[in-house]
N, C-alpha and C positions, 0 to 999 in steps of 0.2 A: 503493500500500499504506500509506504513511504517513497519508494522508487517511482511508482506511478504518479504520485502527487508532484514529485520533483519534475518529472518530464512534462506534465500538463502545465505547471507553473512557467516553466522555461518557454514552452511553446507559445503561451499567452502573452508573456511579457515581449517576446520577439515579435508577435504580431502587433502589439501595441505600438512598437518602435516606429516613429514617423520621420525622424531626421535623416538627412541624406548622409552617405558615408563621407568621411573627411580623411584624405590620405596623410594630412598634416598632424592629426591627433596622435599624440605619443603612444607607443605601445606601453602596456602596464609593466611595471617592474615585477620581479619575482622576490619572495621574501629573502632577507639576508640570512636569517637563521630562525630556528623555533625552539620553544621550551615546553615541555610537558610538566605540569605542575599538579600537585594533589589538591583537592578541594578540602576546605577547612570549615567553611561557613554553613553550607548546606547539610542537613542530616543524611542526604543521599550521597554517600562518599564515592569518590572516583577520581579521575584526572581530566584536565582540560588542556588543550594545546594553545599556545600563543605564538602567532606569527609576527616576526619583527621585520620592519622595513626601515632601512637606515640610510642617512645621508651619505653622500660621497665624502670620503675621508674619515667616516666614523671608525673603521677598523684601524686606521693609522693612528687616530687619536684615542682609541679606546684604552682606558686605564690611566690616561694622563691626568695627573692631579692638579695641574696648573690650569687656570681659566675656569669658565663656567661650564655647566653641563648642558646637554640638549633638553629642551621641552619635549614632552611626550604626549601623543594623542592615542587615546585607547578607543578602538572602534568596534561596533557591534553590527553584524550583518542583518539584513532582512530575512523574510520568509515565514512570516506568520508564527514565529517561535517554533516551528515545526520542520522547516527545511532550510537549505542553504548551509554555507560553511564559511570559515574565516578568510578564505581566499576570494570571495565574491567581490570584494570592494578594492581590488588591486589598483584600479584606475584612480580612485579617490586617494589611496595611500600614496601613489606616485605624485599626484598633484601637491599633497601635503608635504612629502619629503622634499620636493623640488623648490616649492615657493616658500614654505615656512621654515625649512631646515630643521625639521623636528623628526624625532623617531615615532614612527607609528606601529602600534601593537594591535593586531586584530585578533579578536577573542573567538575561539571555537567553543562557545558555550554549548551545554548539552541541550538536546531538543526534545520537546513533546513529540508523541505522547508518552514516551518512556519517562521523560523528565518534565512534569508539568510544572506550572507555577507554584512556587517562585524560584524554581531552580536556575533558570536563566539569570535572574538578578542576582542571586547568591553567587553564581559563577563569575559574574562580572565584578563583584566585590572582591572575590579571591584573586582575580587578575590584577586588580589595582593594588591590593595589598602586597602581592608579589613584587610588583614594580617598586613599591615604596620601600619594602624591606631589602630590596637588592639594588637600590638607585645607584650606589656607588660603583658597584661591579658593572652595571648596565650603562653607566655615564649618562644618567638622566637626572633631571632635577625634580625632586619630589614635591616641590612648591609651584611647579608650572606643569600641571597635568590638565589635559583637555580630554573631553569625551564626545565622541560622535557616534552616529548610528542612522540606519536606513529603515523606514517603516517600523517593524517590530523593533529593530535596533534603535530606531528613533525614540521609542518608548524607553528602552533600556538606557538611552543617553540621559534621561531625567531620573528614572528610578534607581539606577545603580549609584549615583552620587548620594542620593538620600539614604540609601541602605548603607553605603560606606560610612557616612557620618555616624550612624548609629553604632556600626560595628567598631569604629575607632574609639568612640566614647566608651563602649563597653570594655574594650580592651585596655583603655587607660584608666578604667575605673578603679575604685578601692578593692584591693585584693586581687586585681587582675593585672598588675604591673608586669608580671613575668610573661604575659602574652605579647608583649612589645618590648623591644630593646629600648635602653634608656634614652637613646638620642631621639626616639620618636614620642617623647613626652610633651614636645611643643606642637607645632601646627603643621608638621609634614603631612602630606597626603592632601593637599589642597587642590581641589578641581577649580580652576579659574575661568573655564569657558566651556560651553555646550554647543555643538553643532548638530541640529537635529533635522533629518531629511524626511519630509512627509510622514510624520510620526502618527501613531495611534496613541491618544492621551486620555481617553475617557470611555471606559467600558460601562461606567455606572449610569450615564444619562444619555449616551449615544447607541442605540441599537444598530445592527447592521442595515435593517430596513430603513431607518432614519437617515443614516449616512447615504444610502443609495438615493433617497428622495432629495437630499441636499445637493447632489451632483448635478451640474447643468448638462453633463454628458453621461448619463447612466450607462450607455453602451460602452463606455471606456473603462467600466469597473471590471475587476477580476470576477470570475464566475461565482455565483452565489454559493454553489455547493463547496467551492474551494475555501472561501472565507469562513463558512459555517463549520468546515472540517478543522480549519485552523483554531477556531475558538473552542470547540469541543475537545480538541486535543490538549490545549494549553490550559484551559479553565476546568481541570479535572481533579477530583470529582466535584461537579458543579455545586453540590449542597455544602461543600467546604470551603468554597471560594467566594469571598465578599467582592463584588464588583467595585466597591468603593475603597478597597484596600489601597493605601497610598502607594504601594510598590506595583500597583497594577494600573491605577488611574491617577496619574499625578495632577491632572487638571482639577480634580475635586479634593485634593489634599488640604489640610488646614493651613492657614496663613503661616503659623509658627514653624511649620514643617517646610513649606516653600521658600521661606526666607533662608533656608540653609543652601539653596541652590546658589550658584555663582551669579555674580552681577551681570556678567556678559553671556548673552544667549543668542544664538543664531538659528533661526528656523526657516526652512524652505518648504513651502507646500506647493501642490499642484492644482492648476485651474480646474481640471477635470478629475477631481478626486473626492470620493465621499468623506474623506478624512479632513478636507479642507476646513470645513466649518468649525470643527472642535479645535483645530489648531489656531484659528483666528480667535475663538473665545479664550483659549488658554494664553495666547500672547497678550491680549487685552487685559486679562487678569494679572499677568506678571507685571505688566507696566503700570496699569492704573492702580492696582491695589497694593503692589509690593515694590514699585519703583525700580524694577529691573531694567537694565539696558538690553532690549530685545530688538534685533535686527530681523525684521520679518519680511520675507519675500515670497510672492506668489509667481511661479513660472507659467507665463501665459501659454495656452494651446497644448498642454501636455497632460498625460495621465500618470497615474500611480506607477512608480518605478520607471519613469521615462528615461532615466539616465543610464540604463544598463542594457546589455545585449549579450547573449551567449557567444556571439561571433566577435572574436578579438579584433578583426579588421574592420568592423562596423562601429562607427562612433558618432557622437552628436556634438556639433559646435555649441549648441545651447547648454549641454552638460558641461563641456569644457569651460564655458564662460562662467557658469554658476560656481563650479569648483574653484576657479580662480578668484572670484570675488570672496567666497567664504575663506579661502586660505589667507587672503590679504587681511580680512578682519581678524582671523585668528592669530596671525602673526602680530598684529597690532596689540592684541591682548597680551600675548606672551611678552612682547618687548616692553610693555607698560609695567611689568611686575618688577622691574628694576634691576634685572640681571640679564644682560644681553646674551643671546645665543651664539653659538659658533657661526662663523662666516666671515 
């Protein structure tokens, strides 16, 4: 069933792709290296793989104690929490490495239905904890962490930082000092920017039918049977999952929780997407109620997952431009933290 869903998903995404090929679009880079790490947050024990994409010169300067370390972007792929893998966003990783001069770490979080909610969120926390605890070895700055994600991964881009803060507070709490080394008694592990692409943010008040009705081009939606399958797989068992859980529906989380999100947030939604309406509500809430600096962009004339194709030779100038804009914004945030990156 999982293989079938993956094939259908790819076929529909490819059918929705409308932009012409561009020979100038750079080919995506391959990961520089990977790490398999044990899970510690989820009660469902196992391992997850992290793919590292690194800038030119990283290997030569790796371990150099002089100067500043690289900022790091932790990325979560899409696929309804049910399909996809950490290598899906190689084009995005390539843009970030080239423009931001940052290390990109793509997380192969465990998938539903075998690993339903909240496993993906907990795996994301483990990934960032690993980076924080091994920051010196990996030559990354634990105070300049960004998080990005696409669709379901766009949801994780919000929920993982919230769960991370809870986990860090728990490990720094009374009687738990042994869970963190002494040098993490401060503010290390700070997520300073979120980049969320066409995210799902509200399972509590936005049903799939309501999302479809809000789309000006419902013919551009993914098939209903597929989105229903995604939800049934991730939200399992349904009687034990609260749709208003803050690690599932960040858009309805309490103010005191959302204040823990970074000040700088970048959201891209699609004109022809049933998720657009809830993304717009969420960004207004973040700006008007919480004073966050949200750069919100609606890409005109595109559907959900418009920026990807299984064909490595087929690309989109629209995606290229959007990636570039998001990278420039992200670099500005990283540079504003007071510690210039390599370059």
